[in-house]
C-alpha positions in Angstrom: -14.1 28.5 -14.2 -14.6 25.3 -16.1 -13.4 25.7 -19.7 -14.0 22.2 -20.9 -14.8 18.7 -19.6 -13.8 15.6 -21.5 -15.5 12.3 -20.7 -14.3 8.9 -21.9 -16.2 5.6 -21.2 -18.4 6.8 -18.4 -21.7 4.9 -18.4 -23.3 5.3 -21.8 -20.8 8.0 -22.8 -18.1 6.6 -25.0 -16.5 10.0 -25.6 -17.9 13.5 -25.1 -16.6 17.0 -24.7 -18.5 19.6 -22.7 -17.6 23.3 -23.3 -19.9 25.4 -21.0 -20.0 29.2 -21.5 -18.5 31.6 -19.0 -21.9 32.7 -17.7 -25.1 30.7 -17.6 -25.1 27.3 -19.3 -28.0 24.8 -19.2 -27.9 21.1 -19.9 -31.1 19.9 -21.5 -32.3 16.6 -23.0 -34.8 13.8 -22.7 -35.1 12.1 -19.3 -32.5 9.3 -19.2 -30.4 10.9 -21.9 -27.4 11.1 -19.6 -27.4 14.6 -18.1 -26.7 13.2 -14.7 -23.7 11.4 -16.1 -22.1 14.8 -16.9 -22.6 15.9 -13.3 -21.2 12.5 -12.1 -18.1 13.1 -14.3 -17.6 16.6 -12.9 -17.9 15.2 -9.3 -15.4 12.5 -10.2 -12.8 15.0 -11.4 -13.3 17.0 -8.3 -12.4 14.1 -6.0 -15.8 12.7 -5.2 -16.5 8.9 -5.1 -16.1 7.2 -8.5 -17.5 3.7 -8.3 -16.3 1.1 -10.8 -19.8 0.6 -12.2 -19.4 4.0 -13.8 -17.0 2.4 -16.4 -18.7 1.8 -19.7 -19.7 -1.8 -20.3 -17.0 -3.7 -22.1 -14.3 -1.1 -21.4 -11.3 -1.6 -19.1 -11.0 2.0 -17.8 -12.8 5.4 -17.7 -11.2 8.9 -17.8 -12.4 12.4 -17.0 -10.4 15.5 -17.8 -11.2 19.1 -16.9 -9.6 22.4 -17.6 -10.1 25.4 -15.3 -9.1 29.1 -16.0 -8.8 31.7 -14.7 -7.9 30.5 -11.2 -9.1 32.2 -8.0 -6.4 33.3 -5.4 -7.6 30.5 -3.0 -6.9 27.9 -5.7 -3.4 29.4 -6.5 -2.6 29.4 -2.8 -3.6 25.8 -2.4 -1.5 24.8 -5.4 1.6 26.6 -4.0 1.1 25.1 -0.5 0.9 21.6 -1.9 3.7 21.8 -4.5 1.7 22.2 -7.7 1.5 24.9 -10.3 -0.8 25.8 -13.2 0.3 25.5 -16.8 2.2 28.2 -18.5 -1.0 29.8 -19.8 -2.4 29.9 -16.3 -4.9 27.1 -16.7 -5.2 24.0 -14.6 -5.8 20.6 -16.0 -7.1 17.8 -13.8 -7.4 14.1 -14.9 -8.8 11.2 -13.2 -8.8 7.6 -14.4 -10.5 4.5 -13.0 -9.6 0.9 -14.1 -11.9 -2.1 -13.9 -9.4 -3.6 -11.4 -10.1 -0.7 -9.0 -7.0 1.3 -9.6 -7.6 5.0 -9.3 -5.2 7.6 -10.8 -5.6 11.3 -10.3 -3.3 14.0 -11.8 -2.9 17.7 -11.6 -1.1 18.6 -14.8 1.4 15.7 -15.1 1.8 15.2 -11.4 -0.1 12.6 -9.4 -2.4 13.7 -6.5 -4.3 11.8 -3.9 -8.1 11.6 -4.0 -8.4 13.3 -0.6 -6.2 16.2 -1.7 -8.1 16.5 -5.0 -11.3 16.7 -3.1 -10.0 19.7 -1.1 -8.9 21.4 -4.3 -12.3 20.6 -6.0 -14.2 22.4 -3.2 -12.3 25.6 -4.2 -13.0 25.2 -7.9 -16.7 24.2 -8.1 -19.7 24.3 -5.8 -22.3 21.7 -6.8 -25.9 21.9 -5.5 -27.9 18.7 -5.9 -30.3 16.5 -4.0 -27.6 15.6 -1.4 -26.9 19.3 -0.8 -30.6 20.0 -0.4 -30.7 17.3 2.3 -27.8 19.0 4.1 -29.6 22.4 4.0 -32.7 20.7 5.5 -30.6 19.0 8.2 -30.6 21.3 11.3 -27.3 19.8 12.5 -25.7 21.6 9.5 -27.3 25.0 10.1 -24.7 26.2 12.6 -21.9 25.5 10.0 -23.8 27.4 7.3 -24.3 30.4 9.6 -20.6 30.4 10.6 -19.6 30.3 7.0 -21.8 33.3 6.3 -20.7 35.2 9.4 -17.0 34.7 8.6 -16.2 33.9 12.2 -13.6 31.2 11.5 -10.8 32.9 13.5 -12.9 33.4 16.6 -14.3 29.9 16.3 -10.7 28.5 16.1 -9.8 30.4 19.3 -12.8 29.0 21.0 -12.1 25.4 19.9 -8.5 25.6 21.2 -9.8 26.7 24.7 -12.6 24.0 24.5 -10.0 21.3 23.8 -7.9 22.5 26.7 -11.0 22.4 29.0 -11.8 18.8 27.8 -8.2 17.7 28.6 -8.4 19.2 32.1 -11.7 17.5 32.7 -10.2 14.1 31.6 -7.4 14.7 34.1 -9.9 15.5 36.8 -11.8 12.3 36.1 -8.5 10.3 36.3 -7.8 12.0 39.7 -11.3 11.3 41.1 -11.1 7.5 41.4 -13.1 6.0 44.2 -11.4 6.1 47.6 -11.2 2.3 47.9 -9.8 2.0 44.4 -7.2 4.7 45.2 -6.2 2.9 48.5 -5.9 -0.5 46.7 -3.8 1.0 44.0 -1.5 2.8 46.5 -0.9 -0.4 48.5 -0.2 -2.3 45.2 2.4 0.4 44.2 4.0 0.5 47.6 4.6 -3.3 47.6 6.3 -3.1 44.2 8.4 -0.1 45.1 9.5 -1.7 48.4 10.4 -4.9 46.5 12.5 -3.2 43.9 14.0 -0.5 46.1 15.0 -3.2 48.7 17.0 -5.0 46.0 19.1 -1.8 45.3 19.4 -2.7 41.7 22.1 -1.0 39.5 22.0 -0.7 35.7 24.4 -3.2 34.1 24.7 -5.2 37.3 23.2 -8.4 36.0 25.6 -8.6 33.0 28.6 -8.0 35.3 27.5 -10.7 37.8 26.9 -13.2 35.1 30.4 -12.6 33.7 32.0 -12.9 37.1 30.0 -16.2 37.9 31.4 -17.7 34.6 34.9 -16.8 35.7 34.5 -18.1 39.3 33.0 -21.4 38.0 36.2 -22.0 35.9 38.6 -20.4 38.4 40.6 -23.5 39.2 41.1 -24.4 35.5 42.1 -20.8 34.7 44.5 -20.7 37.7 46.2 -23.9 36.7 46.6 -22.6 33.1 48.1 -19.4 34.4 50.4 -21.2 36.9 51.7 -23.6 34.2 52.4 -20.7 31.8 54.3 -18.8 34.5 56.4 -21.9 35.3 57.2 -22.4 31.6 58.3 -18.8 31.2 60.4 -18.6 34.4 61.6 -22.3 34.7 62.3 -24.3 37.8 65.2 -25.7 39.8 65.8 -28.5 37.3 65.2 -26.6 34.0 65.4 -23.3 32.4 62.3 -21.3 31.4 61.5 -19.7 28.1 62.6 -16.3 29.3 66.0 -17.6 30.2 66.4 -19.4 26.9 65.3 -16.4 24.9 67.7 -14.2 26.8 70.6 -16.6 26.2 69.8 -16.9 22.5 69.5 -13.1 22.2 72.9 -12.6 24.0 74.7 -15.1 21.7 73.3 -13.5 18.5 74.2 -10.0 19.8 77.9 -11.2 20.2 77.8 -12.8 16.8 76.4 -9.6 15.2 79.6 -7.8 16.3 81.4 -10.0 13.7 78.7 -10.4 11.1 76.6 -7.3 10.6 74.0 -9.2 8.7 72.8 -10.7 12.0 71.9 -7.3 13.5 68.3 -7.5 12.3 67.9 -11.0 13.8 69.5 -9.8 17.1 66.9 -7.0 17.2 64.0 -9.4 16.7 65.3 -11.6 19.5 65.5 -8.6 21.9 61.9 -7.7 21.0 60.9 -11.3 21.6 62.5 -11.1 25.0 60.8 -7.9 26.0 57.4 -9.3 24.8 57.9 -12.5 26.8 58.8 -10.4 29.9 55.6 -8.3 29.5 53.5 -11.5 29.1 55.0 -12.9 32.2 54.2 -9.7 34.2 50.6 -9.8 32.9 50.2 -13.5 33.9 51.4 -12.7 37.5 48.8 -9.9 37.8 46.0 -12.1 36.3 46.9 -14.8 38.8 45.5 -12.7 41.6 42.1 -12.3 40.0 41.6 -16.1 40.1 42.0 -16.3 43.9 38.5 -16.6 45.3 36.7 -18.0 48.2 33.6 -20.2 48.2 31.7 -17.4 49.9 32.1 -15.2 46.8 30.4 -17.8 44.6 27.5 -18.0 47.0 27.2 -14.2 47.1 27.1 -13.9 43.3 24.6 -16.7 42.9 22.4 -15.2 45.7 22.5 -11.8 44.0 21.5 -13.2 40.6 18.7 -15.1 42.3 17.3 -11.9 43.7 17.5 -10.2 40.3 16.0 -13.2 38.4 13.1 -13.3 40.9 12.2 -9.6 40.4 12.5 -9.9 36.6 10.2 -13.0 36.6 7.7 -11.3 39.0 7.4 -7.9 37.2 8.8 -8.7 33.8 11.6 -7.1 31.8 15.2 -6.5 32.8 17.1 -4.6 35.5 16.9 -1.5 33.3 13.1 -1.8 32.7 12.5 -2.4 36.4 14.4 0.8 37.3 12.4 2.7 34.7 9.1 1.2 36.1 10.2 2.1 39.6 10.3 5.8 38.6 6.8 5.5 37.1 5.4 3.7 40.2 6.9 6.4 42.4 5.3 9.1 40.3 1.9 7.4 40.2 2.0 6.9 44.0 2.9 10.5 44.4 0.0 11.5 42.3 -2.3 9.4 44.4 -0.9 10.6 47.7 -1.1 14.2 46.6 -4.2 13.8 44.5 -6.2 16.2 46.7 -3.7 19.0 46.0 -3.5 18.1 42.4 -7.2 17.9 42.1 -7.6 21.3 43.7 -5.2 22.8 41.2 -7.0 21.0 38.3 -10.4 22.4 39.4 -8.9 25.9 39.7 -7.6 25.5 36.1 -11.0 24.1 35.0 -12.8 27.1 36.4 -10.4 29.6 34.7 -10.6 27.7 31.4 -14.4 27.4 31.5 -14.6 31.2 32.1 -12.5 31.8 29.0 -14.5 29.4 27.0 -17.8 31.0 28.1 -16.4 34.5 27.2 -15.4 33.3 23.7 -18.8 31.5 23.3 -20.6 34.7 24.2 -18.6 36.6 21.6 -19.4 33.9 19.1 -23.1 34.0 20.0 -23.2 37.8 19.5 -21.5 37.5 16.1 -23.9 34.7 15.1 -27.0 36.5 16.2 -26.0 39.6 14.2 -25.0 37.5 11.2 -28.3 35.6 11.6 -30.3 38.8 11.1 -28.3 39.7 8.0 -28.6 36.2 6.6 -32.4 36.2 7.1 -32.8 39.6 5.4 -30.6 38.5 2.5 -32.5 35.3 1.9 -35.9 37.1 2.1 -34.7 39.5 -0.6 -33.7 36.5 -2.7 -37.0 34.8 -2.2 -39.0 37.9 -3.1 -37.1 37.9 -6.4 -38.1 34.3 -6.7 -41.9 35.2 -6.5 -42.3 34.5 -2.8 -43.2 38.0 -1.6 -44.8 37.0 1.7 -42.0 34.7 2.9 -40.4 35.1 6.4 -37.0 33.6 7.0 -35.8 33.3 10.6 -32.3 32.3 11.8 -32.9 31.1 15.3 -29.8 31.3 17.5 -30.5 29.8 20.9 -28.2 29.3 23.9 -27.2 25.7 24.5 -24.7 23.8 26.6 -21.0 24.4 25.6 -19.7 22.1 23.0 -17.0 21.9 20.3 -18.7 24.7 18.3 -19.6 27.0 21.1 -22.7 27.5 23.2 -25.3 28.0 20.5 -27.9 26.0 18.7 -28.9 27.2 15.3 -31.8 26.3 13.0 -33.4 27.9 10.0 -37.2 28.5 10.1 -39.5 29.8 7.4 -43.0 31.0 6.9 -43.9 30.7 3.2 -47.2 32.5 3.6 -48.3 35.7 5.4 -49.8 35.1 8.9 -48.2 31.7 9.4 -45.7 31.0 12.1 -42.1 30.2 10.9 -41.5 26.4 10.9 -38.4 24.2 10.3 -37.3 23.9 6.7 -37.9 20.2 6.8 -41.6 20.7 7.3 -42.1 22.7 4.1 -44.7 20.8 2.0 -44.4 22.3 -1.5 -41.6 21.0 -3.7 -41.6 24.2 -5.7 -41.2 26.3 -2.6 -38.4 24.1 -1.4 -36.5 24.4 -4.7 -36.7 28.2 -4.6 -35.7 28.3 -0.9 -32.7 26.1 -1.6 -31.7 28.3 -4.5 -32.0 31.5 -2.4 -30.0 30.0 0.5 -27.4 28.7 -1.9 -27.1 32.1 -3.6 -26.6 33.9 -0.3 -24.4 31.3 1.4 -22.0 31.2 -1.6 -21.9 34.9 -2.3 -18.8 35.6 -0.2 -16.6 32.7 -1.4 -14.2 32.6 -4.3 -15.6 29.6 -6.0 -15.9 30.6 -9.7 -18.3 27.8 -10.8 -21.7 26.9 -9.5 -23.6 23.8 -10.7 -27.3 23.3 -9.9 -28.7 19.8 -10.5 -32.5 19.6 -10.4 -32.9 23.2 -9.0 -36.2 23.4 -10.9 -37.9 20.4 -9.1 -41.6 21.2 -8.6 -41.3 24.7 -10.2 -43.4 25.9 -13.1 -45.0 29.0 -14.6 -44.1 32.3 -13.1 -42.0 30.7 -10.4 -39.9 29.0 -13.1 -39.3 32.4 -14.8 -38.1 33.9 -11.5 -35.7 31.0 -10.9 -34.3 31.5 -14.4 -33.9 35.2 -13.8 -32.1 34.5 -10.5 -29.7 32.1 -12.1 -29.0 34.6 -14.9 -28.2 37.3 -12.2 -25.9 34.9 -10.4 -24.2 34.2 -13.7 -23.2 37.8 -14.1 -20.5 37.4 -11.5 -19.6 33.7 -11.8 -20.1 30.7 -14.1 -23.3 28.8 -13.6 -24.2 25.4 -15.0 -27.7 24.0 -14.6 -29.4 20.7 -15.5 -33.0 21.6 -16.3 -36.3 20.5 -18.0 -37.8 23.9 -17.9 -38.1 26.0 -21.0 -37.7 29.3 -19.0 -34.3 28.2 -17.8 -33.2 26.9 -21.2 -34.2 30.1 -22.9 -32.3 32.2 -20.3 -29.1 30.3 -20.9 -26.1 32.0 -22.5 -25.0 28.5 -23.6 -27.4 25.6 -24.1 -25.9 22.1 -24.2 -28.0 19.2 -25.6 -27.5 15.7 -24.1 -28.7 13.1 -26.5 -28.8 9.3 -26.4 -28.7 7.2 -29.6 -28.2 3.6 -30.6 -25.5 2.5 -33.1 -24.6 -1.1 -33.9 -26.7 -2.4 -31.0 -25.0 -0.1 -28.4 -26.2 3.1 -26.7 -24.2 6.3 -27.1 -24.6 9.7 -25.4 -23.4 12.9 -27.0 -23.2 16.5 -25.8 -23.7 19.3 -28.4 -23.6 23.1 -28.0 -26.7 24.5 -29.6 -27.3 27.8 -31.3 -29.7 29.3 -33.8 -32.3 27.0 -35.2 -31.1 24.0 -33.4 -31.5 25.7 -30.1 -35.0 26.9 -31.0 -36.1 23.4 -32.0 -34.7 21.9 -28.7 -36.5 24.6 -26.7 -39.7 23.9 -28.7 -39.3 20.2 -27.8 -39.1 21.1 -24.1 -42.2 23.2 -24.5 -44.4 20.9 -26.5 -42.9 17.5 -26.6 -41.9 15.5 -29.7 -44.4 17.2 -32.1 -42.8 20.6 -32.9 -45.2 22.9 -34.6 -44.7 26.4 -36.0 -46.7 27.8 -33.1 -44.4 26.1 -30.6 -41.3 27.2 -32.5 -42.7 30.8 -32.4 -43.2 30.5 -28.6 -39.6 29.2 -28.3 -38.2 32.2 -30.3 -40.3 34.6 -28.1 -38.9 33.0 -24.9 -35.4 33.4 -26.2 -36.0 37.0 -27.2 -37.6 37.9 -23.9 -34.6 36.3 -22.1 -32.1 38.2 -24.1 -33.9 41.5 -23.4 -33.8 40.6 -19.6 -30.1 39.8 -19.7 -29.3 43.0 -21.6 -30.9 45.0 -18.7 -28.8 43.2 -16.0 -26.1 45.3 -14.5 
């Protein structure tokens, strides 16, 4: 639950600390005092949108901090899965700051967290019911989701969605295989021409590089041959002169003889022998290399012709020899698909029928679960509405068969008859604002009864409600607060009197600036605020007495709650 909320530089709030009770807390105050700012701050720390215009005028940044404890198992599991942990005392502190330059910083404890992740965590900590939420409850497109949440059919729905996605993929494949006959014939001819072109060239990976290197050698073959011939002559010599090999061998022999007399020449003799061996090896290599430079003009023509074929294909289809070979495999596969499309199409249609049957079976199971849950949901909401002074109400969960979709084969909408003898109508056609507020409270009470969210916040739940209906709303919120923390923004004295903790939001001026504060009220201060809500600015003894009587009656009611 929410232990405290600290707000700094949000709108007209310079600094405020909100400490709601662990049961039923009510925020009261004049219209425009800033009660909605508290809700905005809570939304911000839970990961909802935080626009820059929330920053107090003249300030560079705004910060909201919140502490939650104890933590539900679902919250602890989320923290563990995402690499976070609560403080040593088991509490969880969340901070969010917004700078005037748009920088947004969120932290869980001392570690940063993204806004999207914070929003997921926030949904496990607090459930806020406001005007936007009422709109969702009225929107029939949302009703299926609400019913599924109440039914707890998430595992079955996940199984169905997996089969539905498989069915959609098969149908996309069928669509790709059912091109028009002319289009298929045109595409097949197009692919055959490309395949014949590339297959006819008999390309090999790495061939272009080898041919280019060979062409370079052939183009310089004469020059290379002359260089090799001259080197061989200089190493072996001719009729009129001795070559380098002979001279080295002669020098080596002389030094070998001299080394017999002067041992210091032995090392030099060894070097000359090594030089002779190296020269002989080089001469052998040159003789072998000489054969590689023998060529015919036909070979040059063959290399040039082959490179022309490769270059033409590369220019025509793009890429290199390697990409052409890769494309060739793809073209063959696509042509095979077209040529055997009838067989493939028959197999796909068989798979479609099997998968559709599985989807229909799961959809039927979902429908049965939803219809059974719909009856229980309607009964539960009717019980809640009777407690909210709507005894003749009928609530209907309409579950109708529809075409299969991502959520199954059912259409769901909530209908209601507020008065005996009237046919149930869609929620959106309810005329009375007071009836709508109570219906929304009843639905929210039922739909959140099974979750682990420890804190419920109701903003403007008392819209259009007064008199006995207001008393019933107050009693309902007090009941809910026996099992979880409830925070409510209200202008009704019945709700304020029923609170276990009353928080006064006040707006004042100081030095030409507006400031909003939040104060926990008790005793006389609480009575005077309740009297103001009852009678306005002029608080008389009679109104104060009425306020005390309301508080006493509320206390008696709460003592009798189990």
